[in-house]
N, C-alpha and C positions, 0 to 999 in steps of 0.2 A: 239579686237573683229575682227573676220574673216569676210571679205565681202561675202554677200550671192550672189550666182550666178544670173546673169540677164538673165531671160528666154524669154525676150520680142522678141528676134529675132528667137526663136525656134518655129517650126511649131507646137509643141505639147502645147505650152503655150496658156492658154485662159485667156484673160484679163478680168477684172471686168465686163465691159459692154457685152462682148461676153458671159460670164457665165450667166449674167442676161438675156440675149435673149434666151439661151438654157433653163434655168429654166422657164422662161415665156412660152416658146413652150411646155414644160412639162405640166405646169398648164393649158395651153389651151387645150391640148389633152385630159387630164383627165377630164376637165370641159365638153368637148364635149362628152366624154364617159358617164359621169353622165347624161347629158341631153338625149343622145340616149338611154341608157340602162334604165333609169328611165321612159321615155315615152313608151318604148317597154314593160316594166313590166305592164303597165296599159292595154296592149292590147294583150298580148301573149295568145296563145291557152291553156295553162296549168296553173291552179292555183298554183300548187306546184312550177312550174318554175317561175311564176310571184314573188313569195315570195323571191326566191334566186336572181333573177334579181334586185328586190328593194333593197336588201342588197348590191349587188354589186354596184348599183348606189350610194348608200350613201358612200361606200367606195371610189369610184371614186371622189365624191365631196370632201371628206376628203383629198385624194391624191392631188387634185387640190390646196386645201387651204395650205397643207404642202409645195408644191412647191413654191406657191406664197409667203409664209412666209419666204422662203429661199432667195428670191431675195434680192440682196444687196440694201441698201438705197443710192440712188444717187440723189444728189440735182438737177441734170440737166434733170432727166428722171422721168416721172410719172410711178409708178410701174405698173399700169393697162394697160399702153401703150405697156408694154413688153409682156403682155399675147396675144400671137398672134400664128397663125399657124405656126409650124416649117417648113412646105414646102407645095407646092401646091398638092403634091401627098397625104400627109395626109388629107388635105382638101377634096380631091377627093374620098378618101376612105369613109369619113363620108357622102359625097353626095350619093355615091353608096349604102352605108348601108341604108340610109333614103329611097332610092327607092326600096329596096328589101322588098317584103311583107311577106315572109314566115319565120318561125322561124328557120328552118335549115340553110338557107343562112344567116340569121343574127347572129346565133351562130357561123358560120364559120368566118364571118367578125369580130366579137368581140374576140372570144376565139381562133380561129386557126390562125388568122392573127395579129389583134392588140395586144393581150397579148404578144406573142413572140417577135413582133416588138418592143414594149415598153421595154421589158426586155433587149434585146440586145442593144437598143439605149440608155437606162439609163446607162448601164455599160459602153459602149463606150464613151459617153460624159462625165460622171463623172470621168473617168480614166484621161481625159485631164485637169481637174480643178487643179489649183495650191493648195498649201498647206493651204493658208489662208481660202479659201471657202470650201474646201473639207470635213473637219471633220463633220460638221453640216449636210451637204448634204448627205455624205455617211451614216451617222447614220440613217437618215430618209429613205434613199433609201432601206436600209435593211428591214424596215417595209413594205414599198411599194412592194418591190420584193416579200416578202412573201404572201402578199395579191394577187399579180398577178399571181404567181404560183399556189396558191390554186384555183383561178378563172379559170385559164388555164385548170388545170386538171378537174374541174367540167364541164367546157364547152365541153372539149374533150369527156368526158364520155356521155354528152347529144347528141352530134353530132353522136357518135357511136350507140346511142340508136334510133336515127331517120334515120340514113343512113342504111337501112336494106335490100335494093334491088338495082338492077342496076340503076333504075331511081333516086333514092334518092342519091346514092353514085355519080352518075354524076352530080346531082344538087349541091352537096357539092363541088365536084372538080371544077366545073364551077364558083361557087361562089367564092371559093379561088382564082382562076385565075383572076377574075374580080377585086378582091381586091388588090392582090399581084402586078398586073402590075402597079399600081399607086405608089408602093413604090420602084420601081427600078430606 
C-alpha cells in the first residue's frame, strides 16, 4: 500500500479544526442573512418583494443548517461554538445593512455585495479542503450556489428597477461602497 502524501506542511492544507471554523463561519453568515432578510421581509415597501424576501430568508436558514450539519464532530469542541463571524468585516457589513433604512440600499447590500462575496468565498475556501471533508461539502455547496445565483439575479433585477435616475443610482453606488469597504 502506497503512503498517502502528508499535506500538513502545505499552505493549501486545511486541517479538520480549520475546516470546522470555516464551515462555522459559513453557517453564521447564512444565519445572519436569514435573520436580516426575514426581518426586512416583514417591513419592506412592496408586498411582492416581501414574498420573495421571505422565501430567500427561509433558504438562508436552510443553508445555515446545511453548513452546520457539515461540521465535523469533534469531541473537544462544541459545534455551536464554531458558528461565529468569519471576520470583523462581515460583521460590520451586517451592522451597516441593519442601519440602512431604504429597500434599494438593502438590496445592494444583500444581492450586489453579499451574494457575490459568498459565492467567491465558498469556492475559494472549499477548494482548500482535503479529500476527506470535501465530497459532502462540495455536494451541498452546489445546491447553495444555485440558490445564491438565483437570488443574486433576482436582486440585481430589483436594483435596476429601483435605480432609475441619477439620485437612486448614486444611492446604490454609495451603498455598495459602504458595504464593500468592510470586505477588503
